[in-house]
N, C-alpha and C positions, 0 to 999 in steps of 0.2 A: 610297097609304099612305106616310107619312113615315118614313124610316129614321133611327134614332138610333144614333150611333157608340158603341161600347163605351168605357167609362172606362179611360184609360191612367194608372195611378198615377204613372209617371215623368214624363209630360207635365204631369199635374196639379200635382205638386210643383214643377216648374220654373216653371209659371205663378204659383203661390202665392208662390214665392220672388221672382219678378220684381215682383209686386204689392207685396210687403213692402218691397223695396228702393225702389220708386217712392215709396211713402208715407214712408219714412224720409228720402229726399232732399227730398221736398216739405216735410216737417216741419222739417228743418234749415234749408231755405231760408226758410221762414216765420219761424223764430226769428231768423235773420240780419236779415231785413227789419225785424222788430220792434225789434231791438237798434239798427240804424242809425236807425230812426225816433225811438227814445227818445234816442239820442245827439244827433240833430239838434235835438230839442226843447230839450235842456239847453244846446246851443251857442247857442240863441237867447235864453237867459236872461242877466241882468245881475248882476254881483257888486258890491254897493254897500257901502262901508265908511265909517262916520262918522269914523274916526280917533279918537284919544283926546281926551276933553274932560273938564273938571272939573264935577262935580255932587255934591251931598250931601257935600261935603268930601272927595271922593276922585275917582279917575280912572274914567271909563266909556268903553265902546266898544260900538257896535252894528254887526253885519254882517248883510246881507240878500242873499237870492237873489230877484230880481224879474223880472217879465215885461217891464219897461221901466225906463229910468232915471227917468222921471217917477213911476212907481209907487214907486220907491225913495226919491226925494226927498220925496214927500208922506208916506210912511211914517215917515221920519226926523223930519219936523216934528211929526207926531202923537206920536211916541215922546218927543220932548223936552218936549212939552206935558204928557204924562202924568207924566214925572219931576218937572217943576216943580210939578204939582198935589200929588203925594205929598209933596214936600219942604215945600210950604207947609202941609200938614196936620201933618207929623210931625217936622219939624226942631226940635232943641233949641237951635240956634244962631240961629234967627230969632225975634225978639220977637213977630212977628205970626202965628206958626204956631198952629194949633189946639192942639198939645201944650203950647206955652208958656203958652197961656191956661189949660189944665188945671192946669199946675204952679203958676200964680199963684192960681187961684181954688178948686180942688177941695178944699183944706183948710178952706175957709169954707162952701161950698155945692156942691151937685151941678152939674156943668157938662154941658150937652148937647153932643154931638159928632156928627160925620158918621158915616155908616154905615161908611166905610172905616176911620176911626180906631177905632171901636167894634169892628169885626171884628179889627183888628190886636191890640188890647188883650185881646180874648177869646182869641185864639190864644196870646198871650204867657202868659196865666194858665193855659191848658191845659198848656203846657210847664213852667210852674212847679210845677203839681201833679204832673205826670208824673215830674219829676226831684226831687221833695221839696225844692224851693227852690234847686237848683243853677243853674237859670236863673231870674233875677229882675230885672225891669225897674224895681224900686223902689230900686236901689242907688246912685242919684245922690249922696246925702249921703256915702256911703263913697268914691265916686270923687273927690269934692271934697276930702276929707281927704287922700287920697293925692296928689292934684295939688298941694295946698298944701305938703305935706311935701317933695315933690320940688323945688319952688321954693326951699325953705329948706335943701335937701340934708341931710335928716334923715328918720328913720322916724317914722311917726305914733305918738303916745302911746297908752297903753291907754285913757285917759280920752276922747281924741278918737274912737277907734274905737267905744267904748261908746255915746257920744252919737249917733254916726252910725247905729249899729245900731238905736237906739230909734226912728228915723224910717224904718226899712226893714221889709220883709216883704210878700210878695205877698198875704197874707191881709188886709192893711190896705188894699189897693186894691179898691174896691167899684164894680161895674158894675150898673146897673139892668137891668130886663128889656129885651130888644131893642126893644120898642115905644117906650120912653122914651129909650133910648140916652144915659144920663147917667153921668158918672164922678165919684166922690168919694173922699176920703182919710179914713182913720180918725183920722189925726193931722195937725195943722197943721205945715207944714215939710217934708212929704214931697214928693218930686219923682220924675218918671219919666224914664227914658232908654231909648229904643227902638233905639239904635244897633246892638244885636246881632240885630235882626230886621227893621228898617225897610228896609234895602237889599235884602234878599231879597224883601220884600213889593213894593218898587218894581219889581224885575226881573220878577216875575210879572205886575204890572199892565202894564208895557211890552210884554211878550210877548203878552199878550191884545190889546193895541192893534194889534200887528203882524199879527195873524191877520185879514187883510183882503184883498179882491180885488187881485190883482197881486203879492202877496208869497207866494212859494213856500216859503221857509225863512228862519229868523232865528236869530241868536245874540245875546244881551244880556249884557253884563258890567258890573256896577257894583261897583267895589271888590273884585273877586274873587268876588262872588256871581254865578253864571252860570246861565242857562237857555236852552234852544234847542228849536226844532221843525224838522222836515224835515232835509235834508242839504245839504252844501256844493255849490257849483256843479259840482264834480268828480263828484258822485254819491256821495261818501263821507260818513261821519258826521263830526260836528264833533270836532276834536282839541283837547284841553285839557291844558295842562301843570301839573304840581304841583311846587313848589319844594322843594329840600332845605333844611330849616330851619337846618342847620348850615353852609351855604355862606357863604363870606366876602363874596360879592358881593350879599347880600340887601338891603343898604341902598339899592341902586340897582335898582329894578324893571325898568329898561329894558335892562340888560345881563345880568341873571341868566338862566341856562339852566335849563329844567325838569329835574328828576331823574326824575320819573315822568310818563307820559302816559296819558290815558284817552280813549276814544271815546264820544261821547254822541249820542243822538237822542231827542227828545221827553221830556227830563227835565232835572234841575238839579243843580248841584254848588256847594258852598260850602266854603271853607277858612278856618279860624281858627288863628292862631298868634301867637307873641310874638317872631318873628324880625325883624319890621320895626317894630312898635309896642311900645315898652317904656319904662320909667322907669329913670333912672340915679341912684342915691343913694349917695353916698360911694364911687363907683367900681364899685358892684355893680349889675347889671341885674336889674330886676323886671318881670314880665309886666304888660301893661296889662289883662289879664283877672283880675278879682277874684273870689274865691270868696265869694258872699254869706253863706255859712254860717259862715265863719271870719273874714271881714273882711280876708283876706290874699291877695296875688297867688298864682296857681297856679304849680306847679313840675313837674307830672308829664308834660305833653304839649306840646312846643314847636309841634306841627303836628297839626291834625285836619281831615280832608277827608271830607265827607259827600255822598253821592249820594242824591237823593230825587226824587219826582215834581214837587214844587213847591219853588221857591227859598226861600220863607218858612220852610218846614220844615227844609230843609238848613241855612239860616242859624242858626236857633234851636238846632238840634241840635249844630252845630259848636261853639257856645259852651258848651252844656250838657255835652257830652262832654269838652271841655277842662277843665272844672271837676271832673267826676266821676272822670276818670282812666281808664286803659286797661281795667281789669277791669270796673268798674261801667258805664263808657261803652259798651264792646263788648256787654255784656249787654243794655243798653237798645237798641242798634241792632239786635241780632239779634231783638228782640221786635217790631220795627216792620216791617210788610210793605213790600216794594219800596224798601228803604233799605239802603245799604251804606256802609262806612267804611274809610278808611286812616288809621291813627294812627301818629305818629312820636314815640317817646320816647327816653330814654337821653341820650347825649352824642354829640358829633361823633366821638369816638374809639370809642365803643361804642353805636351807635344801636340802638334796639329798634323793630321794625316789626310792626304788627298789622294784619291784613286781615280784614274780615268774610267770611262764608261765600261770598257771591256777588260780591265785589269784582273778582275776577280776570276775570270776563266783560267788564268794561269796560276793563281794563288792556291797554296796548299794549306788547309786548315790545321792549326796547331792543336 
């Protein structure tokens, strides 16, 4: 007959305590091994930087985290091809672009366009309706009036502005059903300008191109419209700087220091402002952003930064909010899910700073 020793509570507690300690040590050791393994994986990655290059009339830069240098170089080539494709479709500076053909012919007859151009115009019209015309890609006649006035160092006349406004209005831009994909104008002489949304669209297209085998993370910047996925080679989120619109060094983008910083992962940011692009007439500065509803340059917000899931949305909203101003603009941003804003108004002596409800979760403390 087998004898069974009586249970000793003190001994049992000691055994349980020892087992718990062993499991705790084993668990911590496993975590350390996993951390070292993860660190070793990241150290085998390559940081690829395109450097600054000119495209779509502005500076661009692409940064990649790749499994090899070959993956990185192949990805950069594919990215440049994507930018060139978008530029050939939507540039207003190229006579052979699809958009230039639309501007030449759509006042006479419907013009069939690519799916990409159709989608962009559809997105632009969506924001025109959402902002009651504060965002409007039909304002080319108005831009031309102000450009000509600046050359002659004078303000546009009321008659010039009225004539330009007759050729404007997003409701005069007509898109067919998606199956036909045609564009037409209600009035001859209308012209489109997609500069306030095309760079954001291009950034999204490039980022989609970079989601390919061998590319672990990417950040794309075209003229300040930025989007990213993954994290930097250090394992940290992408760090983006926002300029002070009142800084004296703003005319030189290579020496200016950011006033604010944000961390981004798997989203986009766009900044619109008049601190670098502006017209000077009789010694007075005027913003390059025109309010389509009044025909005059904006004056309320020298800088607008928008964070959104897609760069095309951030780009369009940055212009729209610049026109709407701080109260209406922030109301719009708060109504859109997963969208945040930093608005800078006032003057250099008395700046006024507005943050949307969730902006602080992206902001880095100085």
